[in-house]
C-alpha positions as CSV (number, residue, x, y, z in Angstrom):
1,M,-4.8,11.2,-7.7
2,N,-4.3,10.0,-11.2
3,T,-1.1,11.5,-12.8
4,T,-0.4,8.9,-15.5
5,K,-1.0,11.5,-18.3
6,V,1.7,13.9,-16.9
7,T,5.0,13.1,-18.5
8,D,7.2,15.6,-16.6
9,K,8.6,14.0,-13.4
10,D,8.9,17.2,-11.5
11,E,5.4,18.4,-12.5
12,R,3.9,15.0,-11.4
13,K,5.7,15.3,-8.1
14,K,4.3,18.8,-7.6
15,L,0.8,17.6,-8.3
16,K,1.0,14.6,-6.0
17,R,2.4,16.7,-3.1
18,A,-0.4,19.2,-3.5
19,A,-3.0,16.4,-3.5
20,R,-1.4,14.8,-0.5
21,K,-1.5,18.1,1.4
22,K,-5.2,18.7,0.5
23,A,-6.3,15.1,1.4
24,A,-7.9,14.4,4.7
25,P,-5.5,12.9,7.3
26,K,-5.5,9.1,7.5
27,A,-6.9,7.5,10.7
28,K,-4.4,6.0,13.1
29,R,-4.0,2.2,13.0
30,A,-6.0,0.3,15.7
31,A,-4.0,-0.8,18.7
32,G,-4.4,-4.6,18.1
33,V,-3.5,-4.6,14.4
34,A,-0.1,-6.0,13.6
35,R,1.8,-4.5,10.7
36,G,4.5,-5.8,8.4
37,D,6.9,-8.3,9.9
38,N,4.7,-8.7,13.1
39,K,1.9,-10.3,11.1
40,K,1.1,-14.0,11.6
41,K,2.8,-16.0,8.8
42,V,0.9,-18.2,6.5
43,K,2.3,-21.8,6.5
44,K,3.4,-23.1,3.1
45,I,1.4,-26.0,1.8
46,A,3.2,-29.2,0.8
47,K,4.1,-29.3,-2.9
48,G,3.5,-32.5,-4.8
49,Q,0.5,-34.6,-5.4
50,R,-2.8,-32.7,-5.2
51,K,-5.3,-33.6,-2.5
52,R,-8.3,-33.5,-4.7
């Protein structure tokens, strides 16, 4: 929901909560999918002279 035009914080909160309640429930995460800190880390590439 786009609430960028609403300036009042409490009003925006109310609108967002109502939209969240109305929205369809999100699907559960698949069993094999890691999340957050359990994800595989990307190795940092060496800094310095470019390869190409």
